[in-house]
N, CA and C atoms as a LAMMPS dump frame, in Angstrom:
ITEM: TIMESTEP
0
ITEM: NUMBER OF ATOMS
402
ITEM: BOX BOUNDS ff ff ff
-5.0000000000000000e+02 5.0000000000000000e+02
-5.0000000000000000e+02 5.0000000000000000e+02
-5.0000000000000000e+02 5.0000000000000000e+02
ITEM: ATOMS id mol type element x y z
1 1 1 N 0.854 -1.169 0
2 1 2 C 0 0 0
3 1 3 C 0.901 1.234 0
4 2 1 N 0.627 2.143 -0.916
5 2 2 C 1.422 3.355 -1.046
6 2 3 C 0.496 4.545 -0.867
7 3 1 N 0.893 5.473 0.011
8 3 2 C 0.137 6.706 0.189
9 3 3 C 1.011 7.867 -0.252
10 4 1 N 0.406 8.819 -0.972
11 4 2 C 1.147 9.982 -1.413
12 4 3 C 0.184 11.157 -1.53
13 5 1 N 0.756 12.343 -1.658
14 5 2 C -0.048 13.551 -1.76
15 5 3 C 0.076 14.087 -3.172
16 6 1 N -1.062 14.407 -3.774
17 6 2 C -1.07 14.945 -5.126
18 6 3 C -2.102 16.055 -5.185
19 7 1 N -1.673 17.238 -5.538
20 7 2 C -2.545 18.408 -5.659
21 7 3 C -3.342 18.663 -4.388
22 8 1 N -2.726 18.486 -3.252
23 8 2 C -3.366 18.809 -1.989
24 8 3 C -4.263 17.727 -1.425
25 9 1 N -4.295 16.554 -2.032
26 9 2 C -5.104 15.464 -1.495
27 9 3 C -4.22 14.249 -1.253
28 10 1 N -4.541 13.503 -0.231
29 10 2 C -3.807 12.279 0.082
30 10 3 C -4.442 11.149 -0.708
31 11 1 N -3.619 10.427 -1.474
32 11 2 C -4.122 9.337 -2.3
33 11 3 C -3.437 8.043 -1.901
34 12 1 N -4.121 6.942 -2.129
35 12 2 C -3.616 5.624 -1.741
36 12 3 C -3.674 4.695 -2.94
37 13 1 N -2.607 3.93 -3.148
38 13 2 C -2.598 2.888 -4.17
39 13 3 C -2.25 1.582 -3.487
40 14 1 N -2.961 0.515 -3.861
41 14 2 C -2.742 -0.801 -3.275
42 14 3 C -2.285 -1.735 -4.388
43 15 1 N -1.213 -2.478 -4.155
44 15 2 C -0.723 -3.437 -5.135
45 15 3 C -1.237 -4.816 -4.757
46 16 1 N -1.983 -5.439 -5.667
47 16 2 C -2.541 -6.764 -5.438
48 16 3 C -1.695 -7.803 -6.154
49 17 1 N -1.851 -9.063 -5.758
50 17 2 C -1.132 -10.136 -6.437
51 17 3 C -1.655 -10.33 -7.852
52 18 1 N -2.954 -10.251 -8.004
53 18 2 C -3.525 -10.346 -9.337
54 18 3 C -3.761 -8.936 -9.839
55 19 1 N -3.571 -8.704 -11.126
56 19 2 C -3.753 -7.342 -11.629
57 19 3 C -5.208 -6.916 -11.522
58 20 1 N -5.403 -5.736 -11.009
59 20 2 C -6.748 -5.193 -10.845
60 20 3 C -6.75 -3.761 -11.352
61 21 1 N -7.913 -3.27 -11.695
62 21 2 C -8.046 -1.876 -12.063
63 21 3 C -8.092 -1.081 -10.776
64 22 1 N -7.13 -0.187 -10.591
65 22 2 C -7.103 0.576 -9.344
66 22 3 C -7.291 2.052 -9.642
67 23 1 N -8.014 2.69 -8.768
68 23 2 C -8.267 4.114 -8.872
69 23 3 C -7.802 4.743 -7.575
70 24 1 N -6.972 5.795 -7.646
71 24 2 C -6.549 6.427 -6.395
72 24 3 C -7.749 7.011 -5.659
73 25 1 N -7.771 6.83 -4.375
74 25 2 C -8.882 7.288 -3.547
75 25 3 C -8.486 8.586 -2.83
76 26 1 N -9.464 9.476 -2.652
77 26 2 C -9.239 10.705 -1.902
78 26 3 C -9.562 10.418 -0.45
79 27 1 N -8.593 10.606 0.427
80 27 2 C -8.783 10.306 1.839
81 27 3 C -9.555 11.413 2.561
82 28 1 N -9.088 12.643 2.429
83 28 2 C -9.746 13.745 3.128
84 28 3 C -9.394 15.047 2.431
85 29 1 N -10.194 16.069 2.686
86 29 2 C -9.931 17.38 2.109
87 29 3 C -8.888 18.099 2.951
88 30 1 N -8.01 18.844 2.322
89 30 2 C -7.058 19.62 3.118
90 30 3 C -7.778 20.713 3.908
91 31 1 N -7.22 21.052 5.052
92 31 2 C -7.868 22.014 5.947
93 31 3 C -7.877 23.422 5.359
94 32 1 N -6.91 23.763 4.521
95 32 2 C -6.808 25.112 3.978
96 32 3 C -7.649 25.339 2.741
97 33 1 N -8.549 24.466 2.412
98 33 2 C -9.347 24.595 1.206
99 33 3 C -10.449 25.628 1.422
100 34 1 N -10.662 26.462 0.405
101 34 2 C -11.68 27.502 0.513
102 34 3 C -13.062 26.903 0.309
103 35 1 N -14.085 27.674 0.701
104 35 2 C -15.452 27.172 0.631
105 35 3 C -15.918 27.005 -0.813
106 36 1 N -15.501 27.854 -1.704
107 36 2 C -15.951 27.81 -3.091
108 36 3 C -15.25 26.751 -3.919
109 37 1 N -14.125 26.221 -3.464
110 37 2 C -13.388 25.236 -4.251
111 37 3 C -14.004 23.861 -4.097
112 38 1 N -13.857 23.05 -5.126
113 38 2 C -14.323 21.679 -5.018
114 38 3 C -13.135 20.784 -4.707
115 39 1 N -13.375 19.56 -4.265
116 39 2 C -12.315 18.679 -3.791
117 39 3 C -11.713 17.786 -4.856
118 40 1 N -11.784 18.146 -6.139
119 40 2 C -11.211 17.309 -7.182
120 40 3 C -9.707 17.477 -7.226
121 41 1 N -9.014 16.398 -7.588
122 41 2 C -7.558 16.469 -7.625
123 41 3 C -7.059 17.063 -8.931
124 42 1 N -7.867 17.058 -10.011
125 42 2 C -7.428 17.653 -11.269
126 42 3 C -7.899 19.101 -11.316
127 43 1 N -7.044 20 -11.758
128 43 2 C -7.437 21.416 -11.787
129 43 3 C -8.472 21.663 -12.879
130 44 1 N -9.396 22.572 -12.606
131 44 2 C -10.406 22.924 -13.59
132 44 3 C -9.827 23.962 -14.542
133 45 1 N -10.199 23.913 -15.814
134 45 2 C -9.664 24.898 -16.763
135 45 3 C -10.232 26.285 -16.474
136 46 1 N -9.39 27.291 -16.726
137 46 2 C -9.821 28.673 -16.525
138 46 3 C -10.775 29.064 -17.648
139 47 1 N -11.646 29.989 -17.37
140 47 2 C -12.621 30.447 -18.355
141 47 3 C -12.139 31.714 -19.059
142 48 1 N -10.85 31.85 -19.3
143 48 2 C -10.295 33.015 -19.978
144 48 3 C -10.263 32.75 -21.472
145 49 1 N -10.232 33.793 -22.274
146 49 2 C -10.224 33.668 -23.725
147 49 3 C -8.795 33.697 -24.257
148 50 1 N -7.971 32.82 -23.82
149 50 2 C -6.609 32.74 -24.342
150 50 3 C -6.439 31.396 -25.03
151 51 1 N -5.432 31.289 -25.868
152 51 2 C -5.223 30.047 -26.617
153 51 3 C -4.805 28.906 -25.693
154 52 1 N -4.155 29.202 -24.566
155 52 2 C -3.746 28.175 -23.619
156 52 3 C -4.932 27.496 -22.972
157 53 1 N -5.966 28.262 -22.617
158 53 2 C -7.137 27.662 -21.978
159 53 3 C -7.914 26.804 -22.969
160 54 1 N -7.918 27.176 -24.247
161 54 2 C -8.586 26.353 -25.253
162 54 3 C -7.872 25.015 -25.407
163 55 1 N -6.553 25.041 -25.354
164 55 2 C -5.786 23.793 -25.453
165 55 3 C -6.059 22.918 -24.23
166 56 1 N -6.12 23.564 -23.052
167 56 2 C -6.421 22.804 -21.838
168 56 3 C -7.824 22.21 -21.912
169 57 1 N -8.769 22.975 -22.436
170 57 2 C -10.141 22.493 -22.57
171 57 3 C -10.198 21.313 -23.537
172 58 1 N -9.44 21.388 -24.625
173 58 2 C -9.399 20.293 -25.591
174 58 3 C -8.802 19.037 -24.957
175 59 1 N -7.71 19.212 -24.2
176 59 2 C -7.095 18.073 -23.502
177 59 3 C -8.075 17.476 -22.494
178 60 1 N -8.766 18.36 -21.777
179 60 2 C -9.728 17.903 -20.767
180 60 3 C -10.858 17.104 -21.425
181 61 1 N -11.361 17.593 -22.567
182 61 2 C -12.444 16.893 -23.264
183 61 3 C -11.988 15.533 -23.78
184 62 1 N -10.769 15.452 -24.321
185 62 2 C -10.277 14.154 -24.803
186 62 3 C -10.077 13.196 -23.639
187 63 1 N -9.627 13.719 -22.496
188 63 2 C -9.459 12.884 -21.308
189 63 3 C -10.813 12.333 -20.843
190 64 1 N -11.831 13.183 -20.87
191 64 2 C -13.168 12.758 -20.455
192 64 3 C -13.704 11.695 -21.414
193 65 1 N -13.497 11.876 -22.736
194 65 2 C -13.952 10.878 -23.708
195 65 3 C -13.244 9.547 -23.494
196 66 1 N -11.934 9.604 -23.22
197 66 2 C -11.172 8.373 -22.996
198 66 3 C -11.667 7.666 -21.733
199 67 1 N -11.926 8.437 -20.675
200 67 2 C -12.445 7.836 -19.447
201 67 3 C -13.821 7.238 -19.681
202 68 1 N -14.642 7.879 -20.486
203 68 2 C -15.963 7.35 -20.806
204 68 3 C -15.867 6.036 -21.569
205 69 1 N -14.92 5.963 -22.511
206 69 2 C -14.727 4.715 -23.259
207 69 3 C -14.235 3.612 -22.33
208 70 1 N -13.285 3.955 -21.449
209 70 2 C -12.793 2.965 -20.484
210 70 3 C -13.918 2.5 -19.565
211 71 1 N -14.76 3.424 -19.148
212 71 2 C -15.886 3.077 -18.285
213 71 3 C -16.854 2.142 -19.005
214 72 1 N -17.094 2.404 -20.279
215 72 2 C -17.959 1.522 -21.062
216 72 3 C -17.386 0.121 -21.18
217 73 1 N -16.071 0.025 -21.396
218 73 2 C -15.427 -1.288 -21.472
219 73 3 C -15.543 -2.025 -20.143
220 74 1 N -15.329 -1.304 -19.051
221 74 2 C -15.44 -1.927 -17.73
222 74 3 C -16.862 -2.42 -17.473
223 75 1 N -17.838 -1.623 -17.828
224 75 2 C -19.226 -2.027 -17.609
225 75 3 C -19.584 -3.251 -18.436
226 76 1 N -19.106 -3.313 -19.68
227 76 2 C -19.4 -4.496 -20.499
228 76 3 C -18.691 -5.725 -19.945
229 77 1 N -17.471 -5.558 -19.419
230 77 2 C -16.761 -6.687 -18.812
231 77 3 C -17.492 -7.171 -17.565
232 78 1 N -17.996 -6.243 -16.765
233 78 2 C -18.733 -6.609 -15.552
234 78 3 C -20.016 -7.349 -15.917
235 79 1 N -20.719 -6.884 -16.942
236 79 2 C -21.946 -7.561 -17.374
237 79 3 C -21.638 -8.975 -17.858
238 80 1 N -20.535 -9.133 -18.587
239 80 2 C -20.14 -10.464 -19.06
240 80 3 C -19.846 -11.393 -17.886
241 81 1 N -19.157 -10.881 -16.882
242 81 2 C -18.838 -11.681 -15.694
243 81 3 C -20.121 -12.063 -14.957
244 82 1 N -21.061 -11.135 -14.84
245 82 2 C -22.331 -11.431 -14.166
246 82 3 C -23.1 -12.53 -14.908
247 83 1 N -23.116 -12.458 -16.241
248 83 2 C -23.814 -13.488 -17.016
249 83 3 C -23.161 -14.853 -16.809
250 84 1 N -21.839 -14.875 -16.79
251 84 2 C -21.121 -16.136 -16.569
252 84 3 C -21.431 -16.691 -15.188
253 85 1 N -21.476 -15.829 -14.183
254 85 2 C -21.81 -16.275 -12.832
255 85 3 C -23.219 -16.855 -12.779
256 86 1 N -24.159 -16.235 -13.466
257 86 2 C -25.532 -16.75 -13.484
258 86 3 C -25.588 -18.124 -14.155
259 87 1 N -24.833 -18.296 -15.255
260 87 2 C -24.799 -19.606 -15.918
261 87 3 C -24.226 -20.671 -14.991
262 88 1 N -23.151 -20.342 -14.301
263 88 2 C -22.529 -21.292 -13.37
264 88 3 C -23.501 -21.637 -12.25
265 89 1 N -24.214 -20.636 -11.744
266 89 2 C -25.181 -20.872 -10.672
267 89 3 C -26.292 -21.812 -11.141
268 90 1 N -26.786 -21.597 -12.376
269 90 2 C -27.831 -22.473 -12.908
270 90 3 C -27.31 -23.9 -13.09
271 91 1 N -26.073 -24.039 -13.579
272 91 2 C -25.488 -25.376 -13.755
273 91 3 C -25.328 -26.093 -12.425
274 92 1 N -24.903 -25.372 -11.403
275 92 2 C -24.732 -25.975 -10.073
276 92 3 C -26.077 -26.425 -9.519
277 93 1 N -27.101 -25.602 -9.684
278 93 2 C -28.432 -25.985 -9.198
279 93 3 C -28.942 -27.227 -9.94
280 94 1 N -28.702 -27.31 -11.256
281 94 2 C -29.141 -28.482 -12.018
282 94 3 C -28.402 -29.733 -11.554
283 95 1 N -27.09 -29.611 -11.332
284 95 2 C -26.321 -30.76 -10.839
285 95 3 C -26.789 -31.183 -9.453
286 96 1 N -27.065 -30.218 -8.593
287 96 2 C -27.531 -30.527 -7.24
288 96 3 C -28.872 -31.256 -7.292
289 97 1 N -29.777 -30.8 -8.149
290 97 2 C -31.079 -31.46 -8.28
291 97 3 C -30.925 -32.87 -8.834
292 98 1 N -30.009 -33.054 -9.783
293 98 2 C -29.802 -34.377 -10.363
294 98 3 C -29.231 -35.341 -9.329
295 99 1 N -28.297 -34.868 -8.511
296 99 2 C -27.69 -35.728 -7.487
297 99 3 C -28.718 -36.112 -6.434
298 100 1 N -29.53 -35.168 -5.997
299 100 2 C -30.521 -35.486 -4.961
300 100 3 C -31.621 -36.39 -5.498
301 101 1 N -31.954 -36.289 -6.782
302 101 2 C -33.002 -37.16 -7.326
303 101 3 C -32.489 -38.583 -7.535
304 102 1 N -31.201 -38.762 -7.817
305 102 2 C -30.637 -40.096 -8.033
306 102 3 C -30.169 -40.764 -6.749
307 103 1 N -30.142 -40.064 -5.658
308 103 2 C -29.654 -40.633 -4.401
309 103 3 C -30.69 -41.598 -3.836
310 104 1 N -30.242 -42.722 -3.283
311 104 2 C -31.199 -43.652 -2.668
312 104 3 C -31.768 -43.036 -1.394
313 105 1 N -32.969 -43.447 -1.016
314 105 2 C -33.55 -42.888 0.209
315 105 3 C -32.727 -43.299 1.429
316 106 1 N -32.692 -42.421 2.395
317 106 2 C -31.922 -42.683 3.602
318 106 3 C -32.646 -43.741 4.425
319 107 1 N -31.918 -44.815 4.795
320 107 2 C -32.501 -45.898 5.582
321 107 3 C -31.939 -45.793 6.993
322 108 1 N -32.809 -45.545 7.956
323 108 2 C -32.354 -45.357 9.331
324 108 3 C -32.034 -46.682 10.018
325 109 1 N -32.582 -47.786 9.516
326 109 2 C -32.307 -49.098 10.102
327 109 3 C -31.174 -49.724 9.316
328 110 1 N -30.04 -49.871 9.979
329 110 2 C -28.872 -50.408 9.28
330 110 3 C -29.129 -51.852 8.866
331 111 1 N -29.63 -52.671 9.79
332 111 2 C -29.955 -54.063 9.492
333 111 3 C -31.468 -54.221 9.445
334 112 1 N -31.932 -54.798 8.36
335 112 2 C -33.36 -55.043 8.237
336 112 3 C -33.669 -56.467 8.718
337 113 1 N -34.951 -56.811 8.719
338 113 2 C -35.398 -58.118 9.217
339 113 3 C -34.763 -59.267 8.438
340 114 1 N -34.634 -59.109 7.126
341 114 2 C -34.042 -60.185 6.322
342 114 3 C -32.584 -60.426 6.701
343 115 1 N -31.877 -59.391 7.139
344 115 2 C -30.492 -59.563 7.581
345 115 3 C -30.423 -60.375 8.875
346 116 1 N -31.345 -60.086 9.794
347 116 2 C -31.37 -60.836 11.06
348 116 3 C -31.684 -62.318 10.811
349 117 1 N -32.597 -62.602 9.908
350 117 2 C -32.943 -63.994 9.581
351 117 3 C -31.736 -64.711 8.99
352 118 1 N -31.039 -64.059 8.093
353 118 2 C -29.864 -64.663 7.464
354 118 3 C -28.765 -64.944 8.489
355 119 1 N -28.515 -64.003 9.393
356 119 2 C -27.489 -64.189 10.433
357 119 3 C -27.861 -65.353 11.349
358 120 1 N -29.13 -65.425 11.739
359 120 2 C -29.548 -66.523 12.633
360 120 3 C -29.438 -67.879 11.927
361 121 1 N -29.746 -67.955 10.642
362 121 2 C -29.591 -69.211 9.902
363 121 3 C -28.124 -69.633 9.807
364 122 1 N -27.229 -68.687 9.582
365 122 2 C -25.796 -69.002 9.508
366 122 3 C -25.296 -69.495 10.86
367 123 1 N -25.742 -68.881 11.954
368 123 2 C -25.32 -69.312 13.295
369 123 3 C -25.843 -70.719 13.574
370 124 1 N -27.096 -70.992 13.241
371 124 2 C -27.652 -72.339 13.427
372 124 3 C -26.903 -73.377 12.593
373 125 1 N -26.532 -73.003 11.38
374 125 2 C -25.773 -73.916 10.533
375 125 3 C -24.407 -74.219 11.145
376 126 1 N -23.758 -73.206 11.668
377 126 2 C -22.453 -73.423 12.312
378 126 3 C -22.581 -74.311 13.551
379 127 1 N -23.615 -74.075 14.345
380 127 2 C -23.815 -74.904 15.536
381 127 3 C -24.091 -76.363 15.152
382 128 1 N -24.875 -76.558 14.116
383 128 2 C -25.178 -77.914 13.657
384 128 3 C -23.917 -78.613 13.15
385 129 1 N -23.138 -77.926 12.358
386 129 2 C -21.889 -78.512 11.844
387 129 3 C -20.933 -78.804 12.987
388 130 1 N -20.855 -77.925 13.94
389 130 2 C -19.973 -78.114 15.1
390 130 3 C -20.424 -79.321 15.922
391 131 1 N -21.719 -79.489 16.112
392 131 2 C -22.248 -80.611 16.887
393 131 3 C -22.032 -81.952 16.167
394 132 1 N -22.178 -81.953 14.854
395 132 2 C -22.021 -83.188 14.082
396 132 3 C -20.568 -83.673 14.033
397 133 1 N -19.62 -82.787 13.974
398 133 2 C -18.216 -83.181 13.827
399 133 3 C -17.468 -83.264 15.145
400 134 1 N -18.13 -83.267 16.261
401 134 2 C -17.462 -83.422 17.555
402 134 3 C -17.194 -84.828 17.87
């Protein structure tokens, strides 16, 4: 995490392991700021009729158009990710329903009556064989 001051505002940048789109955040307004000023970090162009202000206005407009295009790309990427998440969610629900429908019913009695009969017959057979060969 890196904190620095730019144009009178404290900004923070965080470095992640995976690349992410990061935007510097404004922490707080400086105490010496006048009431009429706004808290933006980029200076506003002057409204004078000189060739320098026209160039600044042109640069500002191109910057705004570029940010708008970037914002549009980000929004389309986010929508694509949301659609993919919805598809994955639907697939998981379908798999869950398929697994629960194919699962055998839960039997609370581990040994049923037929198992007890079979065990008793085997024990009787062993006792009979043991008695005969003594």
